[in-house]
Structure formats: C-alpha cells, structure tokens
C-alpha angles and dihedrals in degrees: 000000000000126000116256120263130191127253096205097122093035100069091080091080116125124228094238097050127130131247143298120258104245123188089260091041116098114077140121131209133229139240099354123135104256115239094008093132093126118115107202131153116001131210119208122231088237090056095047094047097076095057092039097055093059093052090048100039090111089069117101129237130323099260123093087263088057091055092052090050099046129095122205132160116234106247128209119250109279113260116276096016104121094173093072123096115191114240092207128063134084107315123024113266119246093060111079091004111118100275110255123219101251137050137194107184120183135177121207134204117209112232095192135088092203119101085200090059090054092049089048093051092048089053090051091047094048093051094046095044092051091053098044089050090055089054093258130127115272088249132038097248096048122199103329110012105086134071113322094222094049128073114265116258093235127044090228103221090115099048110123093022125111124251087258093202089289113186123187114200119187126197137180120232125216092252089065088069101038131008095247099033089245134100095260096053125111115275103244104184104011090269101108093105090052094052110121111244093235091052101098131124111281111261119246104268122213111275093015114151095185120180112213089221090065100039135088128347137180095245131021127205119194110189114183126180143153088241115061092209091055092054091046091049092051095056092038091059095043088052087052094053089048093061108132095017108049138012131203109263096186137333139196135204119213137187138181109034117247098205143032124230099188130054091239094060121092121238111258131211129242128219091277087064094246126127107256134201100024093143095040119135109255131208092253094059097081094167092058091046091053091048101042113016116029119069108230130213108277095025086115119010093206097049110042086139085082093057108125091026134086146209123269118213118192127186125174103212117189114208120212091227094172093059091043094053090056093053121100120255089243092056091045092053092048092049091052098034091225139085113264096220105049100009095236116154111259089246087070142259130080133316091276097045115114113250114252106216091182094059109108133196131190093287098040135276115013090220102047110234089230095052124116094248091049095052099040095047119114088238090065093044107053090265096301119151135183134212106231128203100165129152141203117252138191121188103179123259136318126230091273092057093253121134115255094215139128143101129333097205120206123176134173119215139171094224120013092192094058102033114025106030101051090045092051091045091054094044095045090055104040112014109108088210088076089079088070098041136075118190106212103159133040141167145154125208134172114240112207124207119278125266109272115264115260092025122149107244127202135048108005091000131101123301137176112277096020095137089059098052100035107032 
C-alpha cells in the first residue's frame, strides 16, 4: 500500500472541471469537424435507402463479388443530416472525430496468399464503409432487394436506424507486410520494402499478461457510433464481406468513451470513477495534431504512402475493480494524482489546471512522483503526447466471480517508437496504478490517409490503402 499524502492543495478543484491525465490519457484525433457534437435531425436508413439505391444502381449483385464489381461515387452527407460523418476526405474519420459513445473493434487475419485478393477486399470494405457511414445498407440491394436465392447484401439489424455518427477506421498491422512483423520476416504480399520502420510488433512491456487470442492482427477495424447496434452492424458486415480472404482474430465491444477529442465535449469518467482524458489532444489544436498525430511526408522515406495517416495503438487493460473498490479515497487519489470528485490535480486548482510537480505538502510532493499523472505527463516523456479514443468495457465475470472489466485503450500517434513505447515502459515499471491493472491485449497498426472526397469507389475506383498497393 502507498504512504498517505495530504490533499491540502487539491480542495480548490471546481465541480465543472475536466479530467485527469492517465497514462493512456494524452491523444488527439484527425479530420473531424471540431465542436460538432450536436445530434440534430436524423434520417433513418430506411428513408435514405430510396435515394441511395438510385445512385448506386450501377453496382452489381448483393454478394461479395457484387461489391468488387460495382462502382459508385462517394456522395456527401444529405443536407440537414448532422449524424453523418463522411468516410472520405483527408484523414480517416474516427481519429479527431468527436468521440462517440460506443465501439466495436476487430482485428482480422488474412487467409490468402494473393495480393489481388487483399486489394479486392479493401475495395469491398471501402465501398461498404462509405455506404454504412451514410446511413445506407452495406450493399445496394439492402436486406430484401436482391436475388431471393442468394444471401442479402446487408445483415439487416441496422435497418431503420440512423447513421448515429458511425465512423469506420481501418489500419494495417506489421504482419501484413512480413510474417513476423519484423524486417527479417517473409514478404507476404510484396510489400516488405514499403513497411514503415516504426510498424513492428509492440514489445513485451513489464507486467504484461497478454493473451495471444487478444493480440495482433493483419488488419484492424475501429467502428464507433452513438448507437451500439450501428457499430456492431458495421463490423459484422465487413467480416461477412471478408469471407474467404480474412477472418476475425479477436474483437472488443466498448461503451462510455474515456476521453474527449473536441473542446466542446465534457470529460468522461473511467471505471475507477476518475475523470479521464483531461489533457487529451483535441481536434481544434491543429499544431498538436501535426506534431504528435499525423505522419508527415519525409517521416519515413520508404513509406510516404502513410503521410497524412497515423498509427493506432490498442491495449486491453483489465482493471481489478474489486481491489480498487476496497481502497481508501486517499490511496486512490495518490495513485491517480488527481481528486476523484472534480478531477483537479492534487497540487490544486481546477480540472484543467496544469499539475505542479514541485508543490510540496507536509508529507512530500502533493502530486506523488509515482502517480499516474506524474509519469504520463509530457514533461516526464520528452514532450510526447498521444491522442486517445479509449472506451470502458465489461465482459461479464470470470470463474472467480470477479468482473472482467476495464479500459480498452486506443491512441493515435505519429511515431509509436518515440511517443508510446518509452511512455509505456516508464509507466509499467514505476506507476503505482499498475497494482490495479492487467494488460491482456495489444496491437499496433498503420492507419493510411482517407480516400479523397468525391472519389469513384468500387472496381477500378479508389480504395483505402491504394497508395500502398499501387505506388
């Protein structure tokens, strides 16, 4: 147990403060519209379907082959529908986009040796993701408009639901380039010389308890929405379209965002009951995004296809909530480095006040040097910051009757080797919060830039990752 530390300076926190800076607590997001957290008029998928089918009537059948053969132009969101986040643009949506309330994350393993099969899959995914984020069925015929003796080209559970600000973000893992995810692995699809240098399997951090069934993957899909059924529907349909080319390796549902990515969003709380993501990079901070999130031209001479993209770090972190719930408030606040009520640093002020690590009380520093805030702060990490989009998760109980619950940590960074890995090594060795955490899942993926707005999608059209495969 930790030694007691006074709260004398912390009482100044204000009720409408922001959030603590947790180790996994400093990251921005990409091409979202800042401050667009409003949720006005909603169009149902059923209402949108009529107009969409006309625009997409040139697409072939409802099967996976139909997707590959079809052509459609990525259309802008219909006027007046503020719950639609365009799939196309500069950066992929789902990074700086205002964080939605629900997540379905899935990692896929490719089951093919054919580069052409991978390209065909990305074409299908691009077209389907563009449609679903516009509130349309995954395929042009929807649930009942195709051949009666063929499977429908949409699973149907989201029919009649709004788009719910759905975003679909896709990344490429190190094992898509080489079999082991390292430079000496076999070249799977003729892409080894285009693998970005930072894209290697994450190292084993101190205290990691990783499960192979929750780690890695050739491809990653992050589907976020304000309706859980819409997020699940997106991943379910992408998995259906991947049949014969890729299979789901592992997946995770998340609820209750644990960060904010715009100034207008309030700071949420994690399952430890503390405000989380106070110091996160936000969409309005373009300078921080350029410095810490977006890969720039020239960052990696052999991987300029990634310029304008980012790296996605995912960590499944189980919280031992039963032990935490029996811990004193003093101990909890010393572990985090902030007050539980208002989220102010223990050195005083409000939630958004910068921690003062030199402020001392009668028992030593007001913000303990081994607290989460102190060790995750940019000042302790050579100025490195992260853009976070994590979620709470609860996956029932284990065989001992304890909740399998915690944080599904997601961060976007410009260079994981410079930003995330050193920070996580430091936290894993010294952060007193590690007593209450178990890291059980992990992965790193390169997230390419988005398909340009107005592109023609489908066979011979634009698709996500095209710069990688065709440059």
